[in-house]
N, C-alpha and C positions, 0 to 999 in steps of 0.2 A: 541543255534543255531535256526534260524528261519526255520521252516519246513512247507511249505504250498504247497498244490497241487491244481490243477484246480477244483476238486470237492469241496474242502473246500472253495475256493474263490466264487464259484457259490452259495453256501448256505448262504453266508453273505448277509444281507439286504443292499440295496443301501445306506441308511442313515448311516449305520455302516461303509461302505467302505469310504464314504466321510469324516467322522470324523477321521478315521484312516489315510487316505491319507494326511489330513491337518497336523496331528501330525508327520507323517513320513517325509513329506516335510520340516517341521520346524526343526526336528532333523537332517535331511540330510543337510540343509542349515547351521546349527550351526556347524556340523562336518566339512563341507567344509571350513567355515571361520576359524575354529580352525586349520585345516590342513594347510591352506595357511599361517596363522600367524606363526605356528611352523616352516614352511619351510623358510619363509622370515626373521624371526628374532628368531633364535633358542635359544640364550642365555636368552633373556627376557622371551620368552614363556616357556622355561625350568624352570626358577625361578617361574613363575606363576603356572606351572604344579606341581612343588615341594610343593608350598604352598597349593595348592588344595589337594594334597595327605596328607599333614600334617593335614589339617582341617578334612578330612575324617577319618584319623587315630584317631584323638582326639575324634571325635563323636563316633567312634566304641569303643574306650576304655571306655568312659563314659557309653555307652549303655551296654557293657558287665558287668561293675561293678554294674550299676543299676539293671540289670537283676539278678545278684547274690543276691543283697540285697532285692529286692521286690518280686521276683518270687519263690525263694527257690526251683528251679527245680533240683538243683545239690545236691550231697551228698559228704561228706568228701573230697576225693581226687579230685573230679571234681571241687569243690569250690576252692580248692587250685590252680589247674591248670588254671581255668577260671580267678581267681584273678591275677595270673601271666600274663596271656594273656592280660587282661585289662590294667594292669600297663605297659606292654611292648608296647601296642598300644599308650598309653598316652606319654610314653618316645619317641617313634619313631615319633609320631605326633609333639611333641614339637621340636625335632631335625629337622624335615623337614621344620618347619615354621621358626625356628631361624637361621638355616644355610642351606639355600636351595642349594647353590652350592656344598657343601660337601655331602648333601643328594643325589643330582643328580649323583655325582661320585659314591656313594654307589650303586645307582640304575643302573648305567652303568656297574659296576662290576657284579651285580646280573644278569642283562640281558646277559652279556657275559658268565656267568656260565651256564645260561639256553641255550644259543646257543651251548656251548660246549657239554652239555648233549644231546641236540637235534642232534648235529653232530655225536656223538658216536652212538646214536640209529639209525640214518639214515644209517650210514656206516655198522652197524651190519645187518640191514634189507637189505641193498643193496648187502651185501656179500651173504646173504641167497638166494636172488633172482637174482644173478649175471647174469644169462643168458637171463633175460628178460629186456624189455625196462624200466619197473618199477624199477628194480634193479639198472640199470645204472643211472636213474634219482635220486634215493635215494642217490647213491654215490656222484653224482654231487652236490646235495643240501647239503649233509653232509660236503663236502669240502668247499662249500660256507659258511656254518654255522661256520666252524673253521676260515675262513678268516674274517668274520664279528666280531667274538669274539676277534681275534687278533687285528683288527682295534680299537675295543672298549678299549682293555687293553693296547695297546702299545703306544698310543698317549698321549699327555699332557692333562691336565684337560679340557682345552677349546675344544680340538678336541673330547674328549670322550663325553662331554656334548652336543656339537653340533651334533655329530653323533646320539646320543640317541634321541635328540629332533627331528632330521630329520626323524628317524624311526617312532616316534610317529606321526609326521605330515603326513607321507606317509600312515600310517595305518588309520588315520582319513580321508584322501582323499578317500582311497579305500572303507571304510565304508560308506562314504557319497555317492559315486557313486552307491554302491549297494542299498542303501535306495532309491535313486532317481529311480533306475530301478524297485524296488519293488512297489513304489508309482505309477509309470507309468503302471505296470502290473495290479495293483488294479483299476486304472482308465479305462484301456482298458477292463477289465473284467466286470466293472459295466455297460458298454454300452450294 
């Protein structure tokens, strides 16, 4: 999480701010484009997203295995579990690349489970804080979490993939807008 306050911004040199602003604007623009593509063409962008996850999992698997071989930081049981994790990354990466639609369905189920867990936690917190506005808001968001999980799990494959990719697109848009705001604050603070 990005945590900046006005004092930290004032202490940065103007040249540092300019360099950071450029990078932040570039990342914000890429996130904006990615979000728009995810929303306008969810199936194709979902397949691309699945392939990207697959490549990252393959790279992670190779990195874990190479780390075991060359660094020898682990001992006995740690080597065994690290090797299992590396092989699991390789298998999952291969699966995400070779069958992206099935992998997206797996991802949709995984996200639905996370929404269910989040919903249970929010309802529990809401029940504890029932008499306050925060309690009511937690209960409302918990119920919405269950509705979203139901939508992800109850539809056909295309609906689940589309909904998942739309969520990703919306998240990319929000992240993009936040980065644009941060870059604007850096620009204003540099003056």
